[in-house]
MDTraj code that builds the backbone (N, CA, C; nanometers):
import mdtraj as md
import numpy as np

residues = "MET GLN ARG THR ASN PHE SER TYR ILE THR ASP GLY ILE ALA LYS VAL VAL GLU THR GLU GLU ARG LEU LEU ASN ASP LEU PRO VAL GLU VAL ILE THR GLN ARG ARG ASN ARG GLN ASN ARG THR ILE LYS GLN ILE LEU GLY HIS LEU ILE ASP SER ALA SER ASN ASN HIS GLN ARG MET VAL ARG LEU GLN TYR SER LYS ASP LEU LEU PHE PHE PRO ASP TYR ARG GLN ASP ASN ASP LEU TRP ILE ALA LEU GLN ASP TYR GLN ASN ALA ASP TRP ALA ASN LEU ILE GLN LEU TRP LYS PHE TYR ASN LEU HIS ILE ILE GLN VAL ILE HIS SER VAL ASP VAL THR LYS LEU ASP ASN TYR TRP CYS ASP TYR GLU GLY THR LYS VAL THR LEU LYS GLU MET ILE GLU GLY TYR LEU ASP HIS LEU HIS LEU HIS ILE LYS GLU ILE HIS GLU LEU VAL GLU SER THR ILE GLN".split()
xyz = np.array([
    [-0.9633, -2.2718, 1.6634],
    [-1.0030, -2.1884, 1.5524],
    [-0.9388, -2.2536, 1.4245],
    [-1.0144, -2.2803, 1.3211],
    [-0.9718, -2.3322, 1.1992],
    [-0.9161, -2.2203, 1.1190],
    [-0.8205, -2.2449, 1.0385],
    [-0.7509, -2.1442, 0.9553],
    [-0.7666, -2.1858, 0.8094],
    [-0.7610, -2.0943, 0.7178],
    [-0.7615, -2.1146, 0.5803],
    [-0.6454, -2.0778, 0.5135],
    [-0.6244, -2.1159, 0.3895],
    [-0.5098, -2.0875, 0.3085],
    [-0.5388, -1.9920, 0.1961],
    [-0.4962, -1.8727, 0.2195],
    [-0.5088, -1.7673, 0.1208],
    [-0.3762, -1.7261, 0.0664],
    [-0.2846, -1.8206, 0.0576],
    [-0.1441, -1.7918, 0.0296],
    [-0.1268, -1.7306, -0.1107],
    [-0.2181, -1.7544, -0.2031],
    [-0.2096, -1.6923, -0.3327],
    [-0.2322, -1.5455, -0.3197],
    [-0.3156, -1.5030, -0.2246],
    [-0.3455, -1.3615, -0.2065],
    [-0.2269, -1.3003, -0.1173],
    [-0.1915, -1.3627, -0.0154],
    [-0.0829, -1.3005, 0.0733],
    [0.0554, -1.2968, -0.0046],
    [0.0821, -1.4064, -0.0777],
    [0.2117, -1.3982, -0.1712],
    [0.2011, -1.2842, -0.2670],
    [0.0774, -1.2686, -0.3253],
    [0.0590, -1.1587, -0.4316],
    [0.0761, -1.0246, -0.3538],
    [0.0260, -1.0018, -0.2333],
    [0.0429, -0.8799, -0.1684],
    [0.1792, -0.8532, -0.1303],
    [0.2459, -0.9528, -0.0888],
    [0.3941, -0.9491, -0.0444],
    [0.4808, -0.9049, -0.1815],
    [0.4443, -0.9678, -0.2822],
    [0.5188, -0.9364, -0.4121],
    [0.5034, -0.8007, -0.4578],
    [0.3737, -0.7475, -0.4454],
    [0.3472, -0.6112, -0.4819],
    [0.4228, -0.5158, -0.3887],
    [0.4249, -0.5356, -0.2657],
    [0.4976, -0.4566, -0.1755],
    [0.6472, -0.4537, -0.2073],
    [0.7003, -0.5728, -0.2202],
    [0.8500, -0.5855, -0.2428],
    [0.8910, -0.5090, -0.3749],
    [0.8110, -0.5322, -0.4849],
    [0.8488, -0.4732, -0.6123],
    [0.8246, -0.3286, -0.6257],
    [0.7028, -0.2881, -0.5692],
    [0.6599, -0.1500, -0.5832],
    [0.7326, -0.0513, -0.4830],
    [0.7809, -0.1016, -0.3769],
    [0.8451, -0.0184, -0.2810],
    [0.9664, 0.0533, -0.3552],
    [1.0461, -0.0275, -0.4202],
    [1.1632, 0.0269, -0.4940],
    [1.1259, 0.1400, -0.5894],
    [1.0226, 0.1090, -0.6723],
    [0.9709, 0.1977, -0.7721],
    [0.9226, 0.3241, -0.7063],
    [0.8446, 0.3152, -0.6072],
    [0.7874, 0.4310, -0.5428],
    [0.9029, 0.5166, -0.4742],
    [1.0063, 0.4561, -0.4184],
    [1.1147, 0.5270, -0.3607],
    [1.1933, 0.6141, -0.4634],
    [1.2013, 0.5592, -0.5771],
    [1.2813, 0.6271, -0.6823],
    [1.2103, 0.7284, -0.7660],
    [1.0933, 0.7538, -0.7384],
    [1.0077, 0.8497, -0.8159],
    [1.0468, 0.9953, -0.7769],
    [1.0681, 1.0763, -0.8761],
    [1.0940, 1.2247, -0.8404],
    [0.9730, 1.2963, -0.7986],
    [0.9932, 1.3995, -0.7185],
    [0.8841, 1.4706, -0.6584],
    [0.7770, 1.5181, -0.7767],
    [0.8299, 1.5615, -0.8829],
    [0.7415, 1.6224, -0.9897],
    [0.6477, 1.5232, -1.0485],
    [0.6941, 1.3824, -1.0499],
    [0.6087, 1.2736, -1.1010],
    [0.5046, 1.2445, -0.9928],
    [0.5394, 1.2361, -0.8632],
    [0.4379, 1.1867, -0.7691],
    [0.3339, 1.3075, -0.7278],
    [0.3589, 1.4314, -0.7792],
    [0.2809, 1.5350, -0.7443],
    [0.1878, 1.5802, -0.8577],
    [0.2045, 1.5236, -0.9823],
    [0.1312, 1.5701, -1.0919],
    [-0.0184, 1.4993, -1.0950],
    [-0.1175, 1.5907, -1.1259],
    [-0.2508, 1.5355, -1.1202],
    [-0.2832, 1.4887, -1.2654],
    [-0.2919, 1.3551, -1.2777],
    [-0.3097, 1.3121, -1.4122],
    [-0.4109, 1.1973, -1.4330],
    [-0.4617, 1.1310, -1.3217],
    [-0.5500, 1.0221, -1.3486],
    [-0.6975, 1.0681, -1.3699],
    [-0.7912, 0.9720, -1.3964],
    [-0.9293, 1.0060, -1.4228],
    [-0.9927, 1.0785, -1.3009],
    [-0.9513, 1.0396, -1.1786],
    [-1.0145, 1.1108, -1.0674],
    [-0.9406, 1.2326, -1.0197],
    [-0.8391, 1.2722, -1.1071],
    [-0.7691, 1.3923, -1.0764],
    [-0.6641, 1.3673, -0.9494],
    [-0.6353, 1.2454, -0.9368],
    [-0.5480, 1.2043, -0.8198],
    [-0.4166, 1.1987, -0.8628],
    [-0.3151, 1.2437, -0.7784],
    [-0.1661, 1.2233, -0.7952],
    [-0.1279, 1.0891, -0.7510],
    [-0.0014, 1.0560, -0.7815],
    [0.0556, 0.9324, -0.7274],
    [0.0520, 0.9357, -0.5767],
    [0.0748, 1.0461, -0.5087],
    [0.0675, 1.0480, -0.3713],
    [-0.0658, 1.0201, -0.3077],
    [-0.1631, 1.0741, -0.3854],
    [-0.3035, 1.0633, -0.3409],
    [-0.3514, 0.9164, -0.3591],
    [-0.3072, 0.8598, -0.4769],
    [-0.3448, 0.7193, -0.4966],
    [-0.2887, 0.6210, -0.3938],
    [-0.1595, 0.6485, -0.3517],
    [-0.0991, 0.5715, -0.2456],
    [-0.1693, 0.5978, -0.1112],
    [-0.2111, 0.7206, -0.0939],
    [-0.2959, 0.7505, 0.0261],
    [-0.4126, 0.6746, 0.0259],
    [-0.4879, 0.6685, -0.0900],
    [-0.6104, 0.5889, -0.1034],
    [-0.5793, 0.4459, -0.0649],
    [-0.4632, 0.3944, -0.1154],
    [-0.4441, 0.2389, -0.0862],
    [-0.4082, 0.2245, 0.0712],
    [-0.3517, 0.3267, 0.1463],
    [-0.3489, 0.3130, 0.2768],
    [-0.4813, 0.3158, 0.3438],
    [-0.5783, 0.4133, 0.2910],
    [-0.7141, 0.4091, 0.3527],
    [-0.7847, 0.2754, 0.3286],
    [-0.7592, 0.2124, 0.2096],
    [-0.8087, 0.0742, 0.1733],
    [-0.7629, -0.0248, 0.2805],
    [-0.6259, -0.0247, 0.3031],
    [-0.5684, -0.1193, 0.3965],
    [-0.6364, -0.0910, 0.5343],
    [-0.6403, 0.0308, 0.5692],
    [-0.7016, 0.0578, 0.7086],
    [-0.8400, 0.0116, 0.7234],
    [-0.9235, 0.0502, 0.6276],
    [-1.0649, 0.0025, 0.6302],
    [-1.0811, -0.1492, 0.6199],
    [-1.0120, -0.2077, 0.5341],
    [-1.0200, -0.3520, 0.5176],
    [-0.9730, -0.4276, 0.6355],
    [-0.8663, -0.3805, 0.7019],
    [-0.8020, -0.4420, 0.8259],
    [-0.9178, -0.4320, 0.9310],
    [-0.9911, -0.3220, 0.9442],
    [-1.0928, -0.3234, 1.0531],
    [-1.2077, -0.4207, 1.0264],
    [-1.2464, -0.4249, 0.8967],
    [-1.3460, -0.5193, 0.8593],
    [-1.3116, -0.6655, 0.8745],
    [-1.1771, -0.6924, 0.8374],
    [-1.1315, -0.8343, 0.8510],
    [-1.1255, -0.8828, 0.9951],
    [-1.0968, -0.7891, 1.0824],
    [-1.0858, -0.8173, 1.2205],
    [-1.2270, -0.8276, 1.2889],
    [-1.2981, -0.7296, 1.2627],
    [-1.4360, -0.7208, 1.3291],
    [-1.5225, -0.8311, 1.2802],
    [-1.5109, -0.8723, 1.1522],
    [-1.6022, -0.9764, 1.1023],
    [-1.5717, -1.1204, 1.1567],
    [-1.4515, -1.1252, 1.2265],
    [-1.4298, -1.2538, 1.2996],
    [-1.4940, -1.2611, 1.4295],
    [-1.5393, -1.1550, 1.4781],
    [-1.6168, -1.1718, 1.6097],
    [-1.7587, -1.1100, 1.6060],
    [-1.8010, -1.0560, 1.4847],
    [-1.9382, -1.0071, 1.4765],
    [-1.9923, -1.0765, 1.3323],
    [-2.0998, -1.1398, 1.3483],
    [-2.1607, -1.2164, 1.2383],
    [-2.1826, -1.1095, 1.1208],
    [-2.2332, -1.0044, 1.1515],
    [-2.2636, -0.9032, 1.0393],
    [-2.2414, -0.7611, 1.0928],
    [-2.1919, -0.6763, 1.0132],
    [-2.1517, -0.5360, 1.0378],
    [-2.2601, -0.4448, 0.9553],
    [-2.3816, -0.4507, 0.9896],
    [-2.4719, -0.3711, 0.9132],
    [-2.4489, -0.2183, 0.9325],
    [-2.3861, -0.1770, 1.0281],
    [-2.3663, -0.0366, 1.0506],
    [-2.2184, 0.0108, 1.0520],
    [-2.1371, -0.0722, 0.9896],
    [-1.9952, -0.0328, 0.9849],
    [-1.9880, 0.0574, 0.8595],
    [-1.9284, 0.1751, 0.8842],
    [-1.9250, 0.2760, 0.7672],
    [-1.8425, 0.2260, 0.6542],
    [-1.8992, 0.2663, 0.5429],
    [-1.8377, 0.2414, 0.4087],
    [-1.7856, 0.3759, 0.3650],
    [-1.6484, 0.3856, 0.3315],
    [-1.5884, 0.5156, 0.2981],
    [-1.5825, 0.5291, 0.1355],
    [-1.6320, 0.4362, 0.0585],
    [-1.6151, 0.4354, -0.0822],
    [-1.6692, 0.5718, -0.1465],
    [-1.7922, 0.6135, -0.0986],
    [-1.8419, 0.7317, -0.1644],
    [-1.7756, 0.8594, -0.1144],
    [-1.6799, 0.8387, -0.0134],
    [-1.6170, 0.9567, 0.0352],
    [-1.4609, 0.9507, 0.0134],
    [-1.4150, 0.8603, -0.0779],
    [-1.2721, 0.8486, -0.0977],
    [-1.1945, 0.9729, -0.1278],
    [-1.2477, 1.0695, -0.1960],
    [-1.1718, 1.1947, -0.2236],
    [-1.1761, 1.2774, -0.1016],
    [-1.2852, 1.2797, -0.0207],
    [-1.2862, 1.3442, 0.1058],
    [-1.1811, 1.2914, 0.2032],
    [-1.1742, 1.1765, 0.2172],
    [-1.0624, 1.0970, 0.2949],
    [-0.9232, 1.1480, 0.2513],
    [-0.9058, 1.1485, 0.1214],
    [-0.7802, 1.1889, 0.0644],
    [-0.7459, 1.3357, 0.0990],
    [-0.8379, 1.4207, 0.0966],
    [-0.8300, 1.5637, 0.1100],
    [-0.8056, 1.5902, 0.2650],
    [-0.8902, 1.5213, 0.3515],
    [-0.8766, 1.5410, 0.4889],
    [-0.7446, 1.5058, 0.5577],
    [-0.6910, 1.4023, 0.4939],
    [-0.5674, 1.3707, 0.5305],
    [-0.4465, 1.4243, 0.4702],
    [-0.4769, 1.5016, 0.3755],
    [-0.3731, 1.5886, 0.2885],
    [-0.2494, 1.5041, 0.2419],
    [-0.2884, 1.3938, 0.1832],
    [-0.1748, 1.3056, 0.1411],
    [-0.0787, 1.3905, 0.0353],
    [-0.1415, 1.4873, -0.0331],
    [-0.0646, 1.5540, -0.1373],
    [0.0568, 1.6307, -0.0682],
    [0.0378, 1.6619, 0.0603],
    [0.1518, 1.7328, 0.1278],
    [0.2222, 1.6520, 0.2295],
    [0.1827, 1.5211, 0.2398],
    [0.2558, 1.4367, 0.3363],
    [0.3912, 1.3921, 0.2813],
    [0.4746, 1.3574, 0.3840],
    [0.6033, 1.3172, 0.3470],
    [0.6049, 1.1817, 0.2694],
    [0.6613, 1.1730, 0.1544],
    [0.6481, 1.0634, 0.0654],
    [0.7054, 0.9425, 0.1175],
    [0.8209, 0.9579, 0.1838],
    [0.8883, 0.8341, 0.2334],
    [0.8079, 0.7741, 0.3496],
    [0.7394, 0.8516, 0.4332],
    [0.6481, 0.8043, 0.5399],
    [0.5259, 0.7402, 0.4669],
    [0.4665, 0.7922, 0.3703],
    [0.3605, 0.7345, 0.3016],
    [0.3940, 0.5970, 0.2530],
    [0.5129, 0.5753, 0.1917],
    [0.5464, 0.4462, 0.1347],
    [0.5640, 0.3560, 0.2475],
    [0.6287, 0.3921, 0.3624],
    [0.6426, 0.2958, 0.4744],
    [0.5114, 0.2535, 0.5296],
    [0.4297, 0.3538, 0.5482],
    [0.2897, 0.3257, 0.6161],
    [0.2259, 0.2257, 0.5255],
    [0.2160, 0.2495, 0.3954],
    [0.1560, 0.1536, 0.2824],
    [0.2180, 0.0240, 0.3049],
    [0.3505, 0.0082, 0.3140],
    [0.4221, -0.1076, 0.3141],
    [0.3841, -0.1899, 0.4358],
    [0.3966, -0.1258, 0.5492],
    [0.3820, -0.1990, 0.6705],
    [0.2343, -0.2264, 0.6956],
    [0.1423, -0.1532, 0.6543],
    [0.0141, -0.1905, 0.6609],
    [-0.0307, -0.3127, 0.5842],
    [0.0146, -0.3207, 0.4655],
    [0.0048, -0.4360, 0.3937],
    [0.0694, -0.5603, 0.4362],
    [0.1806, -0.5457, 0.5017],
    [0.2557, -0.6606, 0.5669],
    [0.1676, -0.7084, 0.6811],
    [0.1043, -0.6122, 0.7474],
    [0.0042, -0.6590, 0.8545],
    [-0.1138, -0.7203, 0.8038],
    [-0.1634, -0.6750, 0.6935],
    [-0.2870, -0.7307, 0.6328],
    [-0.2594, -0.8806, 0.5999],
    [-0.1188, -0.9040, 0.5563],
    [-0.0887, -1.0451, 0.5250],
    [-0.1065, -1.1375, 0.6452],
    [-0.0615, -1.0839, 0.7685],
    [-0.0736, -1.1560, 0.8951],
    [-0.2109, -1.1709, 0.9257],
    [-0.2920, -1.0731, 0.9105],
    [-0.4326, -1.0914, 0.9453],
    [-0.5053, -1.1922, 0.8630],
    [-0.4752, -1.1921, 0.7344],
    [-0.5259, -1.2928, 0.6402],
    [-0.4851, -1.4341, 0.6733],
    [-0.3539, -1.4475, 0.7123],
    [-0.3052, -1.5780, 0.7438],
    [-0.3784, -1.6308, 0.8767],
    [-0.4277, -1.5446, 0.9578],
    [-0.4794, -1.5744, 1.0849],
    [-0.6295, -1.5880, 1.0783],
    [-0.6869, -1.5684, 0.9625],
    [-0.8347, -1.5589, 0.9606],
    [-0.9008, -1.6967, 0.9995],
    [-1.0049, -1.6949, 1.0778],
    [-1.0677, -1.8121, 1.1221],
    [-1.1709, -1.8457, 1.0005],
    [-1.1437, -1.9729, 0.9440],
    [-1.2183, -2.0135, 0.8305],
    [-1.3753, -2.0316, 0.8601],
    [-1.4102, -2.0462, 0.9879],
    [-1.5563, -2.0715, 1.0269],
    [-1.6178, -1.9220, 1.0212],
    [-1.5487, -1.8190, 0.9970],
    [-1.6006, -1.6814, 0.9882],
    [-1.6027, -1.6253, 0.8419],
    [-1.5702, -1.6907, 0.7589],
    [-1.5584, -1.6370, 0.6133],
    [-1.6902, -1.6109, 0.5598],
    [-1.8088, -1.6578, 0.6062],
    [-1.9288, -1.6123, 0.5471],
    [-1.9892, -1.4964, 0.6343],
    [-1.9232, -1.4533, 0.7370],
    [-1.9724, -1.3376, 0.8021],
    [-1.9588, -1.2059, 0.7155],
    [-2.0483, -1.1177, 0.7159],
    [-2.0468, -1.0134, 0.6153],
    [-2.0723, -0.8716, 0.6793],
    [-2.0501, -0.7742, 0.5917],
    [-2.0799, -0.6347, 0.6244],
    [-2.1664, -0.5859, 0.5001],
    [-2.2458, -0.4866, 0.5121],
    [-2.3115, -0.4222, 0.4184],
    [-2.2513, -0.2886, 0.3770],
    [-2.2252, -0.2723, 0.2433],
    [-2.1681, -0.1535, 0.1939],
    [-2.2819, -0.0511, 0.1948],
    [-2.2520, 0.0804, 0.1501],
    [-2.3408, 0.1869, 0.1539],
    [-2.4644, 0.1719, 0.0560],
    [-2.4449, 0.0795, -0.0343],
    [-2.5499, 0.0533, -0.1290],
    [-2.6407, -0.0637, -0.0796],
    [-2.5992, -0.1134, 0.0380],
    [-2.6755, -0.2350, 0.0949],
    [-2.6327, -0.3730, 0.0408],
    [-2.5290, -0.3776, -0.0289],
    [-2.4682, -0.5060, -0.0740],
    [-2.3952, -0.5875, 0.0321],
    [-2.4259, -0.7027, 0.0518],
    [-2.3496, -0.7913, 0.1434],
    [-2.2248, -0.8360, 0.0883],
    [-2.1188, -0.8033, 0.1713],
    [-1.9868, -0.8541, 0.1267],
    [-1.9305, -0.9391, 0.2379],
    [-1.9040, -1.0635, 0.2053],
    [-1.8638, -1.1687, 0.3002],
    [-1.7052, -1.1369, 0.3359],
    [-1.6646, -1.1836, 0.4521],
    [-1.5176, -1.1841, 0.4820],
    [-1.4379, -1.2435, 0.3698],
    [-1.4844, -1.3616, 0.3110],
    [-1.4142, -1.4301, 0.2151],
    [-1.3994, -1.3421, 0.0849],
    [-1.5045, -1.2875, 0.0410],
    [-1.5102, -1.1930, -0.0753],
    [-1.4159, -1.0751, -0.0463],
    [-1.4178, -1.0160, 0.0629],
    [-1.3251, -0.9057, 0.0941],
    [-1.1843, -0.9508, 0.0758],
    [-1.1476, -1.0596, 0.1360],
    [-1.0015, -1.0966, 0.1386],
    [-0.9729, -1.1288, -0.0159],
    [-1.0614, -1.2047, -0.0899],
    [-1.0315, -1.2343, -0.2217],
    [-1.0250, -1.1048, -0.3136],
    [-1.1025, -0.9977, -0.2836],
    [-1.0977, -0.8710, -0.3698],
    [-0.9866, -0.7822, -0.3356],
    [-0.9131, -0.7995, -0.2158],
    [-0.8118, -0.7049, -0.1678],
    [-0.6981, -0.6972, -0.2771],
    [-0.6529, -0.8126, -0.3140],
    [-0.5308, -0.7972, -0.4101],
    [-0.5715, -0.7476, -0.5429],
    [-0.6887, -0.7684, -0.5871],
    [-0.7370, -0.7112, -0.7178],
    [-0.7346, -0.5534, -0.7041],
    [-0.7927, -0.5055, -0.5940],
    [-0.7939, -0.3561, -0.5592],
    [-0.6470, -0.3028, -0.5649],
    [-0.5656, -0.3738, -0.4960],
    [-0.4261, -0.3260, -0.4874],
    [-0.3649, -0.3184, -0.6284],
    [-0.3865, -0.4199, -0.7033],
    [-0.3386, -0.4237, -0.8450],
    [-0.4044, -0.3075, -0.9326],
    [-0.5333, -0.2859, -0.9131],
    [-0.5955, -0.1853, -0.9859],
    [-0.5211, -0.0450, -0.9664],
    [-0.4999, -0.0137, -0.8452],
    [-0.4337, 0.1152, -0.8193],
    [-0.2797, 0.1299, -0.8488],
    [-0.2187, 0.0176, -0.8309],
    [-0.0778, 0.0100, -0.8613],
    [-0.0641, 0.0225, -1.0256],
    [-0.1544, -0.0299, -1.0819],
    [-0.1601, -0.0118, -1.2332],
    [-0.1817, 0.1398, -1.2709],
    [-0.2585, 0.1991, -1.1907],
    [-0.2776, 0.3430, -1.2239],
    [-0.1468, 0.4235, -1.2022],
    [-0.0766, 0.3836, -1.0925],
    [0.0470, 0.4541, -1.0649],
    [0.1465, 0.4224, -1.1739],
    [0.1506, 0.3038, -1.2284],
    [0.2396, 0.2714, -1.3371],
    [0.2116, 0.3453, -1.4505],
    [0.0764, 0.3547, -1.4921],
    [0.0372, 0.4624, -1.6040],
    [0.0734, 0.5948, -1.5908],
    [0.0564, 0.6408, -1.4686],
    [0.0981, 0.7784, -1.4435],
    [0.2461, 0.7889, -1.4674],
    [0.3356, 0.7065, -1.4194],
    [0.4697, 0.6976, -1.4272],
    [0.5150, 0.7096, -1.5762],
    [0.4536, 0.6099, -1.6516],
    [0.4900, 0.5978, -1.7869],
    [0.4431, 0.7173, -1.8684],
    [0.3342, 0.7802, -1.8339],
    [0.2856, 0.8972, -1.9013],
    [0.3734, 1.0172, -1.8845],
    [0.4423, 1.0250, -1.7778],
    [0.5389, 1.1386, -1.7569],
    [0.6641, 1.1176, -1.8310],
    [0.7019, 0.9965, -1.8751],
    [0.8239, 0.9705, -1.9369],
    [0.8145, 1.0172, -2.0878],
    [0.6994, 1.0011, -2.1464],
    [0.6733, 1.0195, -2.2869],
    [0.6924, 1.1657, -2.3270],
])
top = md.Topology()
chain = top.add_chain()
for i, resn in enumerate(residues, 1):
    res = top.add_residue(resn, chain, resSeq=i)
    for name in ("N", "CA", "C"):
        top.add_atom(name, md.element.get_by_symbol(name[0]), res)
traj = md.Trajectory(xyz[None], top)
C-alpha cells in the first residue's frame, strides 16, 4: 500500500488540539452554555458538532479505502442540529466532550497518516449529489476544524466585552 504525506494537515490538526484543549478546559460554565452564534449554538454544541464531524469523516476516510464509491453513505450536513439535539451536547459533561474531541482528532491524524495514496480518488456523494474524493475530504478537514474553532473564539471574546 502506497502512503501519502498530508503532514501539513495532520500537523495543523495536532496544533489545534494542543492549543485549544487548554482554552476549552479553562472556560467557565456560563461561557460554554450561552447561545450566541448564528445557528443559535453554544460552545458546547459547537464542540459537539466537531465531534460529529470527526466521527463522520473518520467513517468516510476508512470506508473509501476499501470501497471505490459510497453512493449511499448518509450525509448528516442537513441534519447537524438534529444530531446536536439528539446527543444532548448542551447537557453533556464538558470535560468528557473535550477529551472525546481531542482523542477523536488524534485518531483522525493516525488515519490520515495511514491513507493509501492509490485510494485518494475514491469518492462519496453528499446529499446534494456532489462527489467528494477522499483527497478532498482530507484536505477540507482542517479548514472545517478552523472554521468552528474560530466561532468558539468569537463567542469567548464576545462574552468578555
